[in-house]
ChimeraX commands (.cxc) that place a marker at each C-alpha (Angstrom):
marker #1 position 123.55,111.32,35.11 radius 0.5
marker #1 position 127.30,111.13,34.65 radius 0.5
marker #1 position 128.30,112.83,37.74 radius 0.5
marker #1 position 126.31,110.51,39.78 radius 0.5
marker #1 position 128.09,107.66,37.99 radius 0.5
marker #1 position 131.34,109.25,38.63 radius 0.5
marker #1 position 130.36,109.57,42.52 radius 0.5
marker #1 position 129.56,105.78,43.04 radius 0.5
marker #1 position 132.91,104.64,41.31 radius 0.5
marker #1 position 135.18,107.19,43.49 radius 0.5
marker #1 position 133.00,106.93,47.10 radius 0.5
marker #1 position 132.72,103.04,46.84 radius 0.5
marker #1 position 133.49,102.18,50.18 radius 0.5
marker #1 position 134.32,97.94,48.85 radius 0.5
marker #1 position 137.04,99.76,46.56 radius 0.5
marker #1 position 138.64,101.64,49.81 radius 0.5
marker #1 position 138.77,98.11,51.51 radius 0.5
marker #1 position 140.57,96.16,48.74 radius 0.5
marker #1 position 144.06,94.74,49.37 radius 0.5
marker #1 position 146.80,97.16,48.00 radius 0.5
marker #1 position 148.49,96.24,44.60 radius 0.5
marker #1 position 151.99,94.65,44.81 radius 0.5
marker #1 position 154.89,96.92,43.50 radius 0.5
marker #1 position 155.94,96.16,40.03 radius 0.5
marker #1 position 152.18,94.78,38.95 radius 0.5
marker #1 position 150.88,96.12,35.85 radius 0.5
marker #1 position 147.19,97.57,36.35 radius 0.5
marker #1 position 146.11,97.73,32.68 radius 0.5
marker #1 position 147.68,94.43,31.68 radius 0.5
marker #1 position 147.53,91.79,35.05 radius 0.5
marker #1 position 149.96,89.09,34.11 radius 0.5
marker #1 position 152.41,91.15,32.44 radius 0.5
marker #1 position 155.39,92.77,33.43 radius 0.5
marker #1 position 156.46,96.22,33.48 radius 0.5
marker #1 position 158.74,96.09,30.65 radius 0.5
marker #1 position 156.14,94.18,28.72 radius 0.5
marker #1 position 153.90,97.11,29.13 radius 0.5
marker #1 position 156.39,99.60,28.47 radius 0.5
marker #1 position 157.03,97.95,25.25 radius 0.5
marker #1 position 153.81,98.39,23.91 radius 0.5
marker #1 position 153.38,101.83,25.49 radius 0.5
marker #1 position 156.40,102.97,23.69 radius 0.5
marker #1 position 155.97,101.05,20.48 radius 0.5
marker #1 position 153.58,104.06,19.29 radius 0.5
marker #1 position 156.03,106.75,19.98 radius 0.5
marker #1 position 158.84,104.59,18.17 radius 0.5
marker #1 position 156.15,104.20,15.30 radius 0.5
marker #1 position 155.44,108.10,15.08 radius 0.5
marker #1 position 159.12,108.73,14.80 radius 0.5
marker #1 position 159.81,106.20,11.70 radius 0.5
marker #1 position 156.68,106.84,10.01 radius 0.5
marker #1 position 157.58,110.92,10.32 radius 0.5
marker #1 position 160.84,110.22,8.87 radius 0.5
marker #1 position 159.92,107.91,6.20 radius 0.5
marker #1 position 156.94,109.85,4.79 radius 0.5
marker #1 position 158.62,112.02,2.31 radius 0.5
marker #1 position 159.23,109.25,-0.10 radius 0.5
marker #1 position 156.14,108.29,-0.74 radius 0.5
marker #1 position 154.73,111.60,-0.19 radius 0.5
marker #1 position 156.84,112.94,-3.13 radius 0.5
marker #1 position 156.84,109.81,-5.34 radius 0.5
marker #1 position 153.04,108.96,-5.41 radius 0.5
marker #1 position 151.37,112.44,-4.27 radius 0.5
marker #1 position 150.31,113.58,-0.72 radius 0.5
marker #1 position 146.64,112.74,-1.25 radius 0.5
marker #1 position 147.60,109.23,-2.43 radius 0.5
marker #1 position 149.76,108.78,0.37 radius 0.5
marker #1 position 147.34,109.70,3.13 radius 0.5
marker #1 position 144.76,107.45,1.45 radius 0.5
marker #1 position 147.08,104.77,1.90 radius 0.5
marker #1 position 148.32,105.91,5.18 radius 0.5
marker #1 position 144.31,105.81,6.35 radius 0.5
marker #1 position 144.36,102.06,5.40 radius 0.5
marker #1 position 147.27,101.53,7.97 radius 0.5
marker #1 position 145.78,103.31,10.61 radius 0.5
marker #1 position 142.68,100.76,10.04 radius 0.5
marker #1 position 144.89,97.63,9.92 radius 0.5
marker #1 position 147.05,98.74,13.21 radius 0.5
marker #1 position 143.85,99.35,14.92 radius 0.5
marker #1 position 142.58,95.89,14.01 radius 0.5
marker #1 position 145.51,94.19,14.78 radius 0.5
marker #1 position 145.33,95.69,18.20 radius 0.5
marker #1 position 141.53,94.84,18.51 radius 0.5
marker #1 position 142.25,91.38,17.59 radius 0.5
marker #1 position 145.49,90.64,19.50 radius 0.5
marker #1 position 145.79,87.39,21.32 radius 0.5
marker #1 position 148.68,88.79,23.14 radius 0.5
marker #1 position 150.62,91.65,24.18 radius 0.5
marker #1 position 153.46,91.15,21.68 radius 0.5
marker #1 position 150.66,91.28,18.60 radius 0.5
marker #1 position 149.24,94.24,20.50 radius 0.5
marker #1 position 152.54,96.14,20.38 radius 0.5
marker #1 position 152.67,95.50,16.57 radius 0.5
marker #1 position 149.41,97.04,16.12 radius 0.5
marker #1 position 150.48,100.15,18.26 radius 0.5
marker #1 position 153.51,100.36,16.01 radius 0.5
marker #1 position 151.71,100.29,13.04 radius 0.5
marker #1 position 149.26,102.81,14.38 radius 0.5
marker #1 position 152.32,104.83,15.52 radius 0.5
marker #1 position 153.77,104.89,11.90 radius 0.5
marker #1 position 150.34,105.82,10.22 radius 0.5
marker #1 position 150.02,108.77,12.84 radius 0.5
marker #1 position 153.85,109.89,12.04 radius 0.5
marker #1 position 153.07,110.15,8.13 radius 0.5
marker #1 position 149.69,111.87,8.80 radius 0.5
marker #1 position 151.19,114.39,10.86 radius 0.5
marker #1 position 154.08,115.20,8.29 radius 0.5
marker #1 position 152.19,114.85,5.13 radius 0.5
marker #1 position 148.97,116.24,6.19 radius 0.5
marker #1 position 150.68,119.52,7.22 radius 0.5
marker #1 position 152.19,119.95,3.44 radius 0.5
marker #1 position 149.07,118.66,2.11 radius 0.5
marker #1 position 146.89,121.40,3.48 radius 0.5
marker #1 position 149.28,124.08,2.96 radius 0.5
marker #1 position 149.33,123.17,-0.68 radius 0.5
marker #1 position 145.49,123.23,-0.99 radius 0.5
marker #1 position 144.68,126.06,1.17 radius 0.5
marker #1 position 143.76,129.35,-0.74 radius 0.5
marker #1 position 146.21,132.12,-0.75 radius 0.5
marker link #1:1,2 radius 0.2
marker link #1:2,3 radius 0.2
marker link #1:3,4 radius 0.2
marker link #1:4,5 radius 0.2
marker link #1:5,6 radius 0.2
marker link #1:6,7 radius 0.2
marker link #1:7,8 radius 0.2
marker link #1:8,9 radius 0.2
marker link #1:9,10 radius 0.2
marker link #1:10,11 radius 0.2
marker link #1:11,12 radius 0.2
marker link #1:12,13 radius 0.2
marker link #1:13,14 radius 0.2
marker link #1:14,15 radius 0.2
marker link #1:15,16 radius 0.2
marker link #1:16,17 radius 0.2
marker link #1:17,18 radius 0.2
marker link #1:18,19 radius 0.2
marker link #1:19,20 radius 0.2
marker link #1:20,21 radius 0.2
marker link #1:21,22 radius 0.2
marker link #1:22,23 radius 0.2
marker link #1:23,24 radius 0.2
marker link #1:24,25 radius 0.2
marker link #1:25,26 radius 0.2
marker link #1:26,27 radius 0.2
marker link #1:27,28 radius 0.2
marker link #1:28,29 radius 0.2
marker link #1:29,30 radius 0.2
marker link #1:30,31 radius 0.2
marker link #1:31,32 radius 0.2
marker link #1:32,33 radius 0.2
marker link #1:33,34 radius 0.2
marker link #1:34,35 radius 0.2
marker link #1:35,36 radius 0.2
marker link #1:36,37 radius 0.2
marker link #1:37,38 radius 0.2
marker link #1:38,39 radius 0.2
marker link #1:39,40 radius 0.2
marker link #1:40,41 radius 0.2
marker link #1:41,42 radius 0.2
marker link #1:42,43 radius 0.2
marker link #1:43,44 radius 0.2
marker link #1:44,45 radius 0.2
marker link #1:45,46 radius 0.2
marker link #1:46,47 radius 0.2
marker link #1:47,48 radius 0.2
marker link #1:48,49 radius 0.2
marker link #1:49,50 radius 0.2
marker link #1:50,51 radius 0.2
marker link #1:51,52 radius 0.2
marker link #1:52,53 radius 0.2
marker link #1:53,54 radius 0.2
marker link #1:54,55 radius 0.2
marker link #1:55,56 radius 0.2
marker link #1:56,57 radius 0.2
marker link #1:57,58 radius 0.2
marker link #1:58,59 radius 0.2
marker link #1:59,60 radius 0.2
marker link #1:60,61 radius 0.2
marker link #1:61,62 radius 0.2
marker link #1:62,63 radius 0.2
marker link #1:63,64 radius 0.2
marker link #1:64,65 radius 0.2
marker link #1:65,66 radius 0.2
marker link #1:66,67 radius 0.2
marker link #1:67,68 radius 0.2
marker link #1:68,69 radius 0.2
marker link #1:69,70 radius 0.2
marker link #1:70,71 radius 0.2
marker link #1:71,72 radius 0.2
marker link #1:72,73 radius 0.2
marker link #1:73,74 radius 0.2
marker link #1:74,75 radius 0.2
marker link #1:75,76 radius 0.2
marker link #1:76,77 radius 0.2
marker link #1:77,78 radius 0.2
marker link #1:78,79 radius 0.2
marker link #1:79,80 radius 0.2
marker link #1:80,81 radius 0.2
marker link #1:81,82 radius 0.2
marker link #1:82,83 radius 0.2
marker link #1:83,84 radius 0.2
marker link #1:84,85 radius 0.2
marker link #1:85,86 radius 0.2
marker link #1:86,87 radius 0.2
marker link #1:87,88 radius 0.2
marker link #1:88,89 radius 0.2
marker link #1:89,90 radius 0.2
marker link #1:90,91 radius 0.2
marker link #1:91,92 radius 0.2
marker link #1:92,93 radius 0.2
marker link #1:93,94 radius 0.2
marker link #1:94,95 radius 0.2
marker link #1:95,96 radius 0.2
marker link #1:96,97 radius 0.2
marker link #1:97,98 radius 0.2
marker link #1:98,99 radius 0.2
marker link #1:99,100 radius 0.2
marker link #1:100,101 radius 0.2
marker link #1:101,102 radius 0.2
marker link #1:102,103 radius 0.2
marker link #1:103,104 radius 0.2
marker link #1:104,105 radius 0.2
marker link #1:105,106 radius 0.2
marker link #1:106,107 radius 0.2
marker link #1:107,108 radius 0.2
marker link #1:108,109 radius 0.2
marker link #1:109,110 radius 0.2
marker link #1:110,111 radius 0.2
marker link #1:111,112 radius 0.2
marker link #1:112,113 radius 0.2
marker link #1:113,114 radius 0.2
marker link #1:114,115 radius 0.2
marker link #1:115,116 radius 0.2
marker link #1:116,117 radius 0.2
marker link #1:117,118 radius 0.2
marker link #1:118,119 radius 0.2
view
């Protein structure tokens, strides 16, 4: 069934006759500039770096398990902000929050798993 749906999508003659997309127009967010699209795309990566750099203090102060629990809440908030965003700037803030949470998770979770794993 899924292969048939893909066949219909990629072999649709009507799509072949559509006018070309002008250079510089964003496909994912029509009406937004390339700079705005780049901003929201890189917000996650920048947030990941910030989260990884700043994750040691809460992990050492409050413990890895509590830090990961609070980090899960940050991930949920980041997702909600993205879901409810009314403009691309709010969406970028949500991406940044999700990136921070991802950076914390990558850094803290590895140490937490190493601590609880049997030897």
